[in-house]
Backbone as CSV, one residue per row, in Angstrom:
resi,resn,N_x,N_y,N_z,CA_x,CA_y,CA_z,C_x,C_y,C_z
1,MET,120.524,37.617,39.318,119.285,38.095,38.752,118.414,36.940,38.280
2,LEU,118.995,35.735,38.095,118.218,34.598,37.618,117.151,34.150,38.608
3,ASN,117.385,34.309,39.893,116.428,33.851,40.890,115.487,34.952,41.348
4,GLN,115.502,36.070,40.671,114.632,37.184,41.032,113.207,36.896,40.580
5,GLU,112.251,37.249,41.405,110.846,37.101,41.024,110.354,38.424,40.465
6,TRP,109.838,38.383,39.231,109.369,39.596,38.587,107.876,39.720,38.754
7,GLN,107.416,40.906,39.054,105.995,41.215,39.163,105.620,42.071,37.960
8,ILE,105.323,41.415,36.840,104.992,42.135,35.616,103.493,42.033,35.408
9,LYS,102.857,43.174,35.220,101.404,43.165,35.060,101.022,42.494,33.738
10,PRO,99.827,41.906,33.685,99.373,41.291,32.435,99.012,42.344,31.399
11,ARG,98.743,41.891,30.198,98.375,42.781,29.097,97.196,43.662,29.495
12,ALA,97.253,44.913,29.106,96.168,45.847,29.391,95.030,45.623,28.394
13,ALA,93.859,46.104,28.745,92.696,45.993,27.863,92.541,47.239,26.990
14,ALA,93.364,48.263,27.259,93.263,49.515,26.516,94.657,50.109,26.329
15,CYS,94.787,50.993,25.365,96.050,51.668,25.066,96.460,52.561,26.239
16,ARG,97.722,52.482,26.609,98.239,53.284,27.722,98.164,54.785,27.430
17,PHE,98.256,55.179,26.166,98.348,56.595,25.828,97.011,57.219,25.459
18,CYS,96.261,56.590,24.559,95.001,57.209,24.131,93.797,56.687,24.912
19,GLY,93.986,55.577,25.659,92.906,55.034,26.479,91.868,54.244,25.703
20,GLN,92.026,54.122,24.401,91.074,53.385,23.565,91.164,51.896,23.888
21,ALA,90.008,51.278,24.152,89.974,49.837,24.448,90.386,49.051,23.212
22,PHE,91.190,48.004,23.408,91.564,47.125,22.309,90.347,46.291,21.917
23,ILE,90.223,46.014,20.640,89.129,45.167,20.175,89.702,43.833,19.723
24,ASN,88.881,42.804,19.754,89.307,41.465,19.378,89.906,41.487,17.972
25,GLY,91.116,40.945,17.828,91.786,40.884,16.537,92.669,42.076,16.228
26,GLN,92.679,43.095,17.085,93.488,44.302,16.850,94.954,44.039,17.185
27,THR,95.853,44.563,16.359,97.277,44.474,16.646,97.641,45.556,17.661
28,TYR,98.416,45.180,18.655,98.896,46.135,19.652,100.383,45.896,19.855
29,VAL,101.059,46.813,20.506,102.490,46.700,20.772,102.703,46.683,22.279
30,SER,103.488,45.711,22.734,103.855,45.628,24.151,105.341,45.905,24.283
31,SER,105.710,46.518,25.389,107.125,46.755,25.653,107.400,46.567,27.138
32,LEU,108.608,46.115,27.415,109.107,46.025,28.787,110.263,46.998,28.889
33,ARG,110.300,47.737,29.987,111.458,48.588,30.241,111.829,48.442,31.704
34,LEU,113.094,48.624,31.987,113.592,48.529,33.349,113.422,49.883,34.010
35,SER,112.665,49.915,35.120,112.404,51.162,35.825,112.649,50.933,37.313
36,GLY,113.716,51.471,37.823,114.029,51.318,39.236,114.267,49.876,39.653
37,GLY,114.883,49.079,38.799,115.166,47.686,39.123,113.995,46.746,38.892
38,GLU,112.875,47.251,38.428,111.678,46.445,38.153,111.335,46.545,36.674
39,TYR,110.761,45.474,36.133,110.281,45.527,34.758,108.887,46.136,34.734
40,GLU,108.690,47.110,33.854,107.397,47.776,33.710,106.882,47.497,32.299
41,ARG,105.646,47.026,32.213,105.056,46.696,30.927,104.124,47.812,30.469
42,SER,104.185,48.123,29.177,103.273,49.090,28.561,102.668,48.443,27.325
43,ASP,101.368,48.626,27.148,100.668,48.135,25.972,100.008,49.331,25.302
44,CYS,100.150,49.427,23.987,99.523,50.545,23.289,99.154,50.153,21.865
45,CYS,98.263,50.937,21.293,97.861,50.695,19.906,99.029,51.074,19.000
46,GLU,99.013,50.579,17.777,100.123,50.850,16.863,100.273,52.345,16.572
47,GLY,99.151,53.057,16.488,99.214,54.494,16.228,99.985,55.234,17.309
48,CYS,99.668,54.966,18.559,100.378,55.625,19.666,101.833,55.164,19.746
49,TRP,102.095,53.889,19.448,103.472,53.382,19.474,104.321,54.171,18.477
50,ASN,103.796,54.344,17.274,104.547,55.079,16.248,104.691,56.554,16.619
51,LYS,103.642,57.140,17.187,103.652,58.554,17.546,104.576,58.826,18.733
52,GLU,104.553,57.962,19.745,105.314,58.189,20.982,106.780,57.764,20.867
53,ASN,107.137,56.941,19.851,108.507,56.473,19.632,109.115,55.891,20.916
54,LEU,108.542,54.811,21.412,108.922,54.230,22.700,110.006,53.165,22.619
55,ALA,110.419,52.785,21.437,111.359,51.677,21.289,112.723,51.973,21.907
56,ALA,113.110,53.221,21.975,114.462,53.587,22.401,114.807,53.098,23.804
57,ASP,113.915,53.241,24.761,114.255,52.873,26.142,113.655,51.526,26.562
58,SER,113.252,50.710,25.605,112.622,49.420,25.916,113.651,48.312,26.027
59,PHE,113.452,47.435,26.996,114.250,46.222,27.160,113.840,45.201,26.106
60,SER,112.528,45.131,25.857,111.982,44.168,24.915,110.670,44.715,24.359
61,THR,110.421,44.511,23.069,109.161,44.933,22.463,108.641,43.835,21.556
62,TRP,107.315,43.766,21.403,106.707,42.818,20.486,105.318,43.272,20.089
63,ARG,104.892,42.804,18.938,103.534,43.051,18.449,102.741,41.777,18.659
64,ALA,101.477,41.942,18.954,100.607,40.785,19.154,99.184,41.153,18.741
65,ILE,98.361,40.151,18.668,96.949,40.337,18.321,96.137,40.214,19.610
66,PHE,95.299,41.205,19.885,94.478,41.193,21.095,93.384,40.139,20.968
67,GLN,93.235,39.350,22.026,92.153,38.369,22.109,91.402,38.623,23.404
68,ALA,90.086,38.595,23.319,89.252,38.829,24.506,89.571,37.794,25.580
69,GLU,89.337,38.183,26.822,89.598,37.288,27.956,88.833,35.973,27.812
70,PRO,89.472,34.858,28.168,88.784,33.568,28.107,87.752,33.472,29.233
71,PRO,86.829,32.539,29.114,85.860,32.367,30.202,86.574,31.953,31.487
72,PRO,85.955,32.220,32.641,86.598,31.859,33.908,86.870,30.346,33.970
73,PRO,87.965,29.950,34.624,88.307,28.529,34.692,87.306,27.742,35.537
74,GLU,87.292,26.432,35.295,86.426,25.555,36.085,86.867,25.593,37.540
75,VAL,85.923,25.385,38.433,86.242,25.431,39.857,87.202,24.308,40.239
76,LEU,86.928,23.104,39.793,87.792,21.964,40.073,88.332,21.430,38.758
77,LYS,89.635,21.448,38.608,90.194,20.841,37.414,91.536,20.223,37.748
78,LYS,91.946,19.275,36.913,93.189,18.569,37.170,94.387,19.485,36.942
79,GLU,95.513,19.072,37.461,96.751,19.821,37.308,97.103,19.907,35.831
80,THR,97.402,21.082,35.365,97.803,21.268,33.985,99.236,21.785,33.954
81,ALA,99.836,21.712,32.788,101.190,22.231,32.627,101.226,23.726,32.947
82,GLU,100.180,24.443,32.522,100.124,25.883,32.787,100.024,26.175,34.280
83,ALA,99.165,25.463,34.984,99.013,25.678,36.431,100.308,25.337,37.161
84,LEU,100.948,24.246,36.735,102.206,23.851,37.358,103.280,24.910,37.096
85,LEU,103.352,25.411,35.875,104.326,26.463,35.562,104.114,27.669,36.474
86,ARG,102.872,28.088,36.618,102.577,29.248,37.470,103.009,28.994,38.922
87,ARG,102.720,27.789,39.428,103.086,27.483,40.820,104.604,27.442,41.014
88,LEU,105.314,26.855,40.040,106.767,26.775,40.163,107.409,28.160,40.077
89,ILE,106.898,29.004,39.193,107.434,30.367,39.093,107.170,31.121,40.389
90,GLU,105.974,30.964,40.931,105.635,31.643,42.188,106.518,31.153,43.330
91,LYS,106.813,29.861,43.340,107.657,29.279,44.392,109.084,29.840,44.335
92,ASN,109.567,30.155,43.116,110.876,30.773,42.929,112.002,29.962,43.570
93,ASP,111.957,28.641,43.387,112.964,27.740,43.939,113.914,27.323,42.810
94,PRO,115.223,27.580,42.947,116.173,27.257,41.879,116.179,25.780,41.463
95,GLN,115.756,24.888,42.351,115.759,23.467,41.998,114.761,23.145,40.882
96,TYR,113.789,24.019,40.638,112.793,23.790,39.595,113.090,24.569,38.313
97,ARG,114.262,25.171,38.211,114.605,25.987,37.042,114.475,25.197,35.739
98,ASN,114.995,23.963,35.709,114.914,23.149,34.495,113.468,22.790,34.163
99,SER,112.683,22.452,35.169,111.277,22.099,34.956,110.485,23.296,34.444
100,ILE,110.762,24.484,34.973,110.087,25.696,34.513,110.356,25.907,33.029
101,PHE,111.602,25.730,32.631,111.958,25.917,31.226,111.242,24.893,30.341
102,ILE,111.245,23.621,30.728,110.590,22.574,29.930,109.088,22.840,29.837
103,LEU,108.455,23.256,30.945,107.026,23.572,30.918,106.737,24.747,29.980
104,ALA,107.582,25.765,29.999,107.390,26.912,29.109,107.495,26.479,27.645
105,VAL,108.459,25.615,27.340,108.609,25.124,25.972,107.398,24.273,25.572
106,MET,106.922,23.432,26.501,105.722,22.627,26.230,104.534,23.529,25.899
107,LEU,104.345,24.572,26.702,103.215,25.478,26.491,103.392,26.302,25.211
108,GLU,104.634,26.553,24.835,104.869,27.232,23.559,104.485,26.305,22.397
109,ARG,104.839,25.045,22.482,104.499,24.086,21.418,102.995,23.867,21.322
110,ARG,102.298,24.001,22.455,100.827,23.868,22.463,100.146,25.176,22.072
111,ARG,100.938,26.192,21.756,100.451,27.508,21.327,99.680,28.230,22.433
112,ILE,100.047,27.978,23.673,99.480,28.702,24.811,100.367,29.907,25.120
113,LEU,101.684,29.695,25.057,102.639,30.780,25.236,103.287,31.087,23.890
114,ALA,103.665,32.333,23.706,104.394,32.742,22.509,105.691,33.411,22.950
115,GLU,106.811,32.919,22.418,108.084,33.543,22.748,108.167,34.878,22.018
116,LYS,108.445,35.935,22.778,108.486,37.270,22.217,109.893,37.835,22.092
117,ASP,110.821,37.346,22.922,112.170,37.884,22.876,113.116,36.933,23.601
118,VAL,114.407,37.020,23.255,115.464,36.273,23.927,116.557,37.276,24.248
119,ARG,116.998,37.293,25.491,118.014,38.253,25.925,119.167,37.547,26.613
120,GLN,120.386,37.923,26.258,121.579,37.451,26.949,121.816,38.380,28.127
121,GLN,122.015,37.818,29.299,122.316,38.599,30.493,123.787,38.407,30.838
122,ASP,124.253,39.121,31.838,125.634,38.988,32.293,125.913,37.542,32.666
123,GLY,127.107,37.072,32.346,127.503,35.728,32.739,126.852,34.634,31.911
124,ASP,126.553,34.869,30.647,126.010,33.871,29.718,124.589,33.416,30.019
125,ALA,123.908,34.030,30.972,122.524,33.640,31.259,121.640,34.117,30.106
126,THR,120.704,33.269,29.712,119.769,33.618,28.652,118.369,33.675,29.241
127,LEU,117.673,34.793,29.019,116.306,34.945,29.488,115.384,34.941,28.272
128,ARG,114.281,34.196,28.383,113.296,34.140,27.314,112.022,34.823,27.810
129,VAL,111.484,35.730,27.002,110.267,36.462,27.342,109.112,35.795,26.596
130,TYR,108.138,35.287,27.365,106.954,34.647,26.790,105.726,35.486,27.118
131,GLU,104.746,35.435,26.223,103.459,36.067,26.486,102.376,35.002,26.346
132,HIS,101.465,34.975,27.315,100.321,34.065,27.249,99.407,34.577,26.142
133,ARG,99.089,33.725,25.178,98.339,34.160,23.999,96.934,34.662,24.337
134,GLN,96.299,34.121,25.367,94.933,34.537,25.677,94.873,35.651,26.710
135,THR,95.652,35.555,27.764,95.551,36.539,28.841,96.516,37.704,28.689
136,GLY,97.554,37.541,27.867,98.526,38.605,27.683,99.546,38.703,28.807
137,GLU,99.535,37.758,29.751,100.504,37.791,30.844,101.904,37.555,30.296
138,THR,102.891,38.154,30.943,104.280,38.024,30.540,105.014,37.119,31.522
139,PHE,105.808,36.196,30.972,106.625,35.304,31.781,108.072,35.454,31.317
140,ILE,108.991,35.647,32.251,110.411,35.676,31.926,111.005,34.399,32.510
141,VAL,111.554,33.566,31.608,112.045,32.245,31.993,113.526,32.152,31.659
142,ALA,114.314,31.731,32.641,115.741,31.518,32.417,115.924,30.222,31.624
143,ASP,116.741,30.279,30.584,117.050,29.104,29.769,118.273,28.431,30.388
144,PRO,118.112,27.215,30.952,119.239,26.552,31.613,120.226,25.919,30.637
145,MET,119.969,26.060,29.335,120.860,25.522,28.294,121.099,24.020,28.522
146,LEU,120.015,23.270,28.633,120.080,21.836,28.880,120.731,21.106,27.713
147,SER,121.509,20.102,28.028,122.089,19.259,26.986,121.154,18.074,26.749
148,LEU,121.320,17.399,25.648,120.442,16.280,25.293,120.435,15.189,26.365
149,ASP,121.574,14.944,26.997,121.617,13.883,28.008,120.899,14.274,29.301
150,GLN,120.544,15.541,29.476,119.802,15.989,30.656,118.292,15.952,30.439
151,LEU,117.853,15.957,29.185,116.426,16.088,28.882,115.581,14.960,29.462
152,GLY,116.046,13.726,29.380,115.271,12.598,29.896,114.959,12.750,31.375
153,HIS,115.953,13.129,32.145,115.763,13.306,33.585,114.771,14.435,33.878
154,VAL,114.915,15.556,33.172,114.031,16.704,33.412,112.609,16.376,32.967
155,GLN,112.455,15.696,31.834,111.119,15.315,31.381,110.446,14.380,32.390
156,ALA,111.201,13.444,32.953,110.650,12.544,33.967,110.222,13.335,35.204
157,GLU,111.002,14.335,35.567,110.660,15.190,36.720,109.355,15.937,36.465
158,VAL,109.197,16.470,35.258,107.983,17.215,34.904,106.782,16.283,34.908
159,VAL,106.922,15.093,34.327,105.817,14.122,34.315,105.426,13.760,35.745
160,SER,106.408,13.577,36.600,106.143,13.256,38.005,105.394,14.401,38.691
161,LEU,105.810,15.631,38.426,105.140,16.792,39.031,103.698,16.935,38.535
162,LEU,103.483,16.623,37.246,102.137,16.735,36.675,101.200,15.629,37.129
163,SER,101.725,14.422,37.319,100.844,13.286,37.594,100.795,12.863,39.054
164,GLY,101.820,13.205,39.804,101.893,12.773,41.193,101.056,13.622,42.111
165,PRO,100.977,13.215,43.390,100.262,14.028,44.378,100.964,15.370,44.527
166,GLU,100.215,16.347,44.930,100.754,17.700,45.063,101.851,17.704,46.129
167,VAL,103.075,18.047,45.687,104.211,18.062,46.598,104.739,19.480,46.814
168,LEU,104.212,20.405,46.101,104.710,21.791,46.223,103.946,22.568,47.248
């Protein structure tokens, strides 16, 4: 399951149940549930969350503050940690598992991603659920449980991917 590519929709702009559009600064509740082998995301206002009692069948739930969509990105811009993370996740190549994890942690420290949940899977695998603070997109990243002596090599790999010519 670690090498599976998840197609999780980004945060909705309105409550799934009442249809009311979220406003900037409003608290909302997101949940992931497993439906037919796929993760399904639901976003709703706190009122509907409390009324519908959805926590029971959820894989993961979190509260967040709604932020309006950011302006469209520049047409030409340099490689960023976020863009690289997206490309590596899309590539779904196990050789980049450590780099994906380091990039997610970097983006969490820069307050671009917020860790919402940590789940233990079968066989000691740990999955971390991140949400993009501005777009509301969900990322599920496998934690490779790197040891301190591995960090230097992985950091050098990430720096090379960020600064070198496009090799992916």
